[in-house]
N, C-alpha and C positions, 0 to 999 in steps of 0.2 A: 504494500500500500504506500509506503514511504517512497520507494523507488519510482512508482508511477507518478506520485505527486511531484517529485523532483524533476522528472523528465517533462511533465506537463508545464511546470514552472519555467524550466529552461526554454521550452518551445515558445511560451508566451513572451518571455523576455527577448528572445531572439527576434520574433515577429515584430514586437514593439520597437526594438532597436532598428530593424530594417525599415519599418514604417517611418521612423524618425529620420533615418538617413535618406529614404526615398523622398520624404517631404522636403528635406533640405536641398536635394538635387533638383527637384521640380521647381523650386523657388529660383534656382539659377537660370532655368531655361525660359522663363517668362519674358514677355516683351518689355515689361518694366522691371527694373532691378529691385526686387523685394528684399534681396539679400546680397550684400557685397561678396564678391568671389573669395576674398581673403578670410572674411568672417565665416563663410560657408565651409571653407577648407578646415578652419579651426574646429567648427562644430562637428564636421564629419569625422575628423580624427578622434574627437572625444567620444562620439557615438560608437565608433569602431572599438575603442577601448572598453566601453561599457558592455557592448555585445560580447566581446571576447571573454571578459571576466565572468559575465553571467553564464555563458555557455560552459565555462570551465567549472562552474559551481562555486566560484569565489564571489559571493554576493556582497560581502563587505567592501571588497575592492571595487566592484561594479558600482556600489552606492557612492563611494568616494569619487570615482571617475564621473558619475552623473552630476555630482556637485561641481566638478570642473566644467562640465558642459553648461550647467546653470550659470556659472561665473562668466563663461565666454559669451553666453547669450546676453547677460546683463551688460557686459562691456560693449558688445556690438550694438545694443539698443542705445546706450549712452552716446556712442559715436555716430549714430544715425546710419549704421551699416546695415540695418534691418528695419523694415517698416513695422509699424505697431501691429498691423493685422498679422503679418508673418511671425512676429515675435510671440503673439498670443497663441498661434497654432503650435509653434515649437514648444512653448511653455506648457501647453496642454499635454503634449506627448511626453515631456519630461516628468510632469506630475503623474501620469499613468505608469510610466516605467518605475518611478520612485515608489509608488504604492505597491507595485508587483515585487520590487526588491525588498521592501519592508516585510511583506507577507512571506517571502521566501526565507528571509533571515529568521523570522519568528518560527517558521515551520522547521527549519534546520537546527534550531537551538533545542537541545535535549531538555525535556521536562523532568525535573528531579521529583521523584515520588517520595513524600515524607515517610519515614520509617518510624513506627510507633515503638518507643522504648518504654519498658515498664518503669514506673516510678517507685522508688523504694518507700516502704511504709515508714512513717515517722517514728523516730525513737524517742521515747519520753526521757527527758533529762530532769534531774531534780531542779526545782525552782528555788533559788536561794532566798528570794524575797517573800515567798508566800508559804508560811508555815502551816496554814490551814490545809492547803492542798497536800502537803507532805504527810500530815496526820491522817488525812483521808486515804492516801495511798497506802500507808502502813497498815491502817485498819483493814483495807481490802486484801492486802497481802496476808495478814494474819488470818482472816476469814477463809481465804483460799487454802492456806496451809492446813487449817482445821478440817476443811472439807476433804482435802487430799488424805489426811491421816485417817479420817473416818472410812474412806473408801478402801484403804489398805487393810483394815481389820476384816473386811468382808471377804477378801480374796485370799485363798490358801496358796501360799507361795511354796513350791517344793524346795526342799533343801537338799543339796548334793550330799550323797553318802561318801564316807571316807573309806577307801580300800587300802589296807596296809601294804607296804611295799614288800616284795619277797626278800628273804634273808640271803645274804651273799653265800655262795658255795664255799665250803671248807675244803682246802686243798688236801689231797691224800698224801700220805707219806710214801715216798718212793720205796719200792720193794726190791727184791733181788731179781735180777733179770734172768729168765729161763732161756732166753735165746742166745745168750753169750755175747751180746753186743754191748753189754754193760749200760744199756739205756732202757729203762722201763717205759715204753711208750703206751702200751695198752694194759689194761687191768688184768686181762687174762694171761698175759705173758709174764706177769710179775708174781712173785711168791709173797 
């Protein structure tokens, strides 16, 4: 969905840029000079930069270049290099492309989804200045302790039984070796 939107946006920007360039060129071909040829060349160069940046997906650069085209149009109008009617047509095209660029920038900016973090439960701390609250807390603790001790009397808790450890083996006295090796290794071989 995002790729389709990006392609569509690029297509719209390219067509708008070409329309702006075409309108600049047709202004030069008229019988009356609605646009000075030098001013037309400056505007055409700016439109080409806007179109190239938008086609590459660099909408911020395209917006900056569109600002340069706006500045060139303002300068051409101040020098009477463009008629008021022609300047209004070009300004309308600049406004349309600017709106498309702003929409493209907004669409390409990732939206950060807020992540819910659990809030820790408040920890009660003793209040030094409020002795009444401290007394109430101590009374509650004492009451809870009494309830806990009442509960423990009702439940039979098994006690572990103690099993005595086995006594260590007593070593046997070595006997006389029947095998003649003078080492009594097994009980049957010893006397």
